[in-house]
C-alpha positions in Angstrom: 57.5 -25.6 108.1 59.1 -26.7 104.5 56.6 -23.6 103.0 58.7 -21.5 105.4 62.0 -22.9 104.6 60.9 -22.1 100.7 60.1 -18.6 101.3 63.1 -17.8 103.0 65.4 -19.5 100.3 63.6 -17.6 97.1 64.0 -14.5 99.8 68.1 -15.2 99.5 68.2 -16.1 96.1 66.3 -12.9 94.8 68.4 -10.5 97.0 72.0 -12.0 95.1 70.4 -11.9 91.6 69.4 -8.4 92.0 72.5 -6.9 94.6 74.2 -3.9 92.6 78.1 -4.2 92.5 79.7 -0.8 92.4 82.0 -0.5 89.2 85.6 -0.3 89.8 87.4 3.3 90.2 89.9 2.5 87.0 86.8 1.3 85.3 84.8 4.5 85.4 88.0 6.5 84.8 88.5 4.6 81.5 85.2 5.4 80.2 85.1 9.3 81.7 88.7 9.3 79.8 86.8 8.0 76.1 84.3 10.4 76.7 86.3 13.6 76.9 88.7 12.3 74.0 85.5 11.8 71.8 84.3 14.8 72.5 87.6 17.4 71.9 89.2 14.8 69.0 88.8 17.1 65.6 86.5 15.8 62.8 88.3 15.9 59.6 87.5 18.6 57.6 86.1 18.5 53.8 87.9 20.0 51.2 86.6 23.0 49.1 86.3 20.0 46.1 84.3 17.9 48.0 81.7 20.7 49.6 81.1 21.8 45.6 80.7 17.8 45.1 78.2 17.9 48.0 76.3 21.2 46.8 76.0 20.0 43.4 74.3 16.2 44.7 76.7 14.3 42.2 77.0 11.7 45.2 74.7 9.0 43.3 75.3 11.1 39.8 78.7 11.3 39.4 81.8 9.4 40.4 83.6 11.1 43.0 87.4 10.4 41.5 86.1 11.7 37.8 84.9 14.8 39.4 88.2 15.4 41.8 90.3 15.3 38.7 87.9 17.3 36.8 88.4 20.3 39.4 92.0 19.3 39.3 92.1 21.2 36.0 88.9 23.4 36.5 91.3 25.2 39.1 94.4 25.8 36.9 93.5 25.9 33.7 92.7 29.5 32.3 89.5 28.5 30.6 87.3 31.7 29.3 84.0 30.5 30.4 84.0 28.9 34.1 80.8 29.0 34.8 80.4 25.4 32.5 82.8 22.2 33.0 81.7 19.1 31.6 82.4 15.5 32.9 82.5 12.5 30.7 83.1 9.1 32.9 84.3 6.7 30.2 84.1 3.5 33.4 80.5 3.4 32.5 78.9 1.7 29.8 77.9 3.7 26.9 74.4 2.4 28.1 74.5 4.4 30.9 74.0 8.7 30.7 78.3 9.0 31.3 78.2 12.8 30.2 77.5 15.5 32.5 77.3 19.4 32.1 77.5 21.2 35.5 76.6 25.0 36.1 79.2 26.0 38.3 78.5 29.6 38.8 74.5 27.8 39.9 75.6 25.0 41.2 72.9 22.6 39.3 73.4 19.7 36.8 71.9 20.8 33.8 72.7 17.6 31.4 72.9 13.7 32.3 73.0 11.8 28.9 74.2 9.2 27.0 77.2 10.0 24.8 79.2 7.5 22.1 82.9 6.8 22.1 85.3 5.7 19.4 84.2 2.5 17.6 88.4 0.9 18.2 88.1 1.9 21.7 85.7 -0.8 22.8 82.4 -2.4 22.3 79.8 -1.5 25.5 82.8 -0.2 27.4 85.6 1.9 26.2 88.9 0.4 27.1 91.5 1.8 24.7 92.1 5.4 23.9 94.5 6.9 21.0 95.7 10.2 19.9 96.7 8.9 16.9 94.9 9.8 13.5 93.0 7.3 11.2 92.9 5.2 15.1 88.9 5.8 15.3 89.5 5.8 19.6 88.6 8.4 21.7 91.2 10.7 24.0 91.3 10.5 27.1 91.8 14.0 29.2 91.3 18.0 29.3 90.1 20.2 26.3 88.6 24.1 26.0 85.6 24.0 23.8 86.1 25.9 20.5 83.6 27.4 17.6 80.4 25.5 15.9 80.1 25.0 12.8 77.9 23.0 10.4 79.2 20.3 8.7 78.4 16.2 7.6 77.1 15.7 10.8 74.8 18.9 11.4 75.7 21.5 14.3 79.0 20.6 15.9 81.6 21.6 18.2 85.3 21.8 17.7 87.4 20.5 20.6 90.9 21.4 21.2 93.2 18.8 23.2 95.2 20.5 26.0 97.2 17.3 26.5 100.7 16.9 24.1 100.5 13.3 23.2 97.0 12.7 24.7 94.6 14.6 22.9 96.8 17.5 21.5 95.6 15.9 18.1 91.5 16.5 18.7 91.7 19.3 16.2 93.3 17.4 13.7 91.6 14.3 13.9 88.2 16.9 13.6 87.1 14.9 16.9 84.4 17.1 17.5 81.0 17.4 19.5 77.8 16.3 17.3 74.7 14.7 17.0 74.1 11.0 15.5 71.0 8.5 15.6 73.8 5.9 16.4 73.2 7.3 20.0 70.3 6.9 21.5 68.1 4.8 23.5 66.3 3.1 20.6 69.9 2.1 19.3 70.3 0.5 23.2 67.0 -1.7 22.9 67.9 -3.0 19.7 71.3 -3.4 20.0 72.9 -3.8 23.9 75.2 -0.8 23.5 75.2 2.5 21.9 76.6 2.9 18.1 80.0 4.1 18.2 81.9 7.5 16.5 85.4 7.9 14.8 86.7 9.1 18.3 83.7 12.1 18.8 81.9 12.6 21.7 78.5 11.9 20.1 75.5 13.2 21.6 71.3 12.5 21.0 70.3 14.2 18.3 67.7 16.5 20.6 70.0 17.2 23.1 73.3 18.2 20.9 71.9 21.8 20.4 71.5 22.7 23.6 74.5 21.0 25.0 76.5 22.6 22.3 75.2 25.6 23.0 75.5 25.7 26.2 79.3 24.6 26.1 80.6 26.3 23.4 82.9 29.2 23.3 86.2 28.1 25.8 84.7 26.2 28.5 86.5 23.0 30.0 85.5 19.5 29.3 87.0 16.0 30.7 86.8 13.1 29.5 87.6 10.3 32.5 88.6 6.6 32.7 89.9 5.6 35.6 93.3 4.8 33.5 96.4 5.1 35.2 98.5 5.5 32.2 97.0 8.6 31.4 97.4 9.6 35.0 100.9 8.8 34.7 101.2 10.8 31.4 99.1 14.5 32.2 101.3 17.0 33.5 97.8 19.0 33.9 96.9 16.5 36.8 100.1 16.2 38.3 100.9 20.4 38.0 97.7 21.4 39.4 97.7 23.2 42.9 94.9 21.3 43.7 95.9 17.7 43.2 93.7 14.6 43.3 94.3 12.4 46.2 94.3 9.0 44.5 97.1 7.6 46.1 97.8 6.1 42.4 98.6 9.2 40.8 101.2 10.0 44.0 103.1 6.9 42.9 103.2 7.8 39.3 104.6 11.0 39.9 107.7 8.7 41.5 108.1 6.7 38.2 107.6 9.2 35.1 108.4 9.5 32.4 106.3 6.2 31.3 105.4 4.6 28.2 101.5 5.1 28.2 98.8 3.0 26.2 97.1 6.6 26.1 99.4 7.7 23.5 101.2 5.7 22.4 104.7 7.4 22.8 106.8 8.1 25.9 105.6 11.5 27.7 108.0 13.7 29.6 
């Protein structure tokens, strides 16, 4: 008798435990509506700059903001050679590869290498920038590459700074691309950083000539440092048809003119 009661009780409990209760109609309706909204909600479309960044496969190599700002100049500056774009990212330490030479026609990264900054711009990191003669600091912004020559540092490439008060003294200051023994992995291993220039973006000796020959005669070069002062001063960024989406830039558009640590003077 006890066994029979036990069997009956187990059967009743099992029936209660596996009973399926129907979902409430309002719950089913809400789930259906959510699925329907997800299926029709438009996905955000990528910008042309983002598409190009992806096609160049720069995601793990080059800071997107640096590329985006470089593209703002690339699309608005009438450079003679639009096939090549060079970006230098001075937010990176000198121990890392921070110069990028891009083939815009074939969508290919041609060179990725270390590059030196000015001796008074900082030690391992470049944090101070100037357009002044004798400052021995690097200058930010957009440049057009000019002609080559043989000088005290060997084969060199003149740079024409395009931004008044920011880098337009580059030619007069002899800020050029050249090779240097202090720009090498050997120096990094020995000192923990690269040697520094008088303001020139100096390259490893073995890459100097091939890079110069690739970018010479009218291609665009952009030196980036994530600088709010530069962004506030750069008319090229502010007036570009494809402005960077950085909210800091939008903020500085409302507060210009400002006194910039980059240029050392008010820029209108």
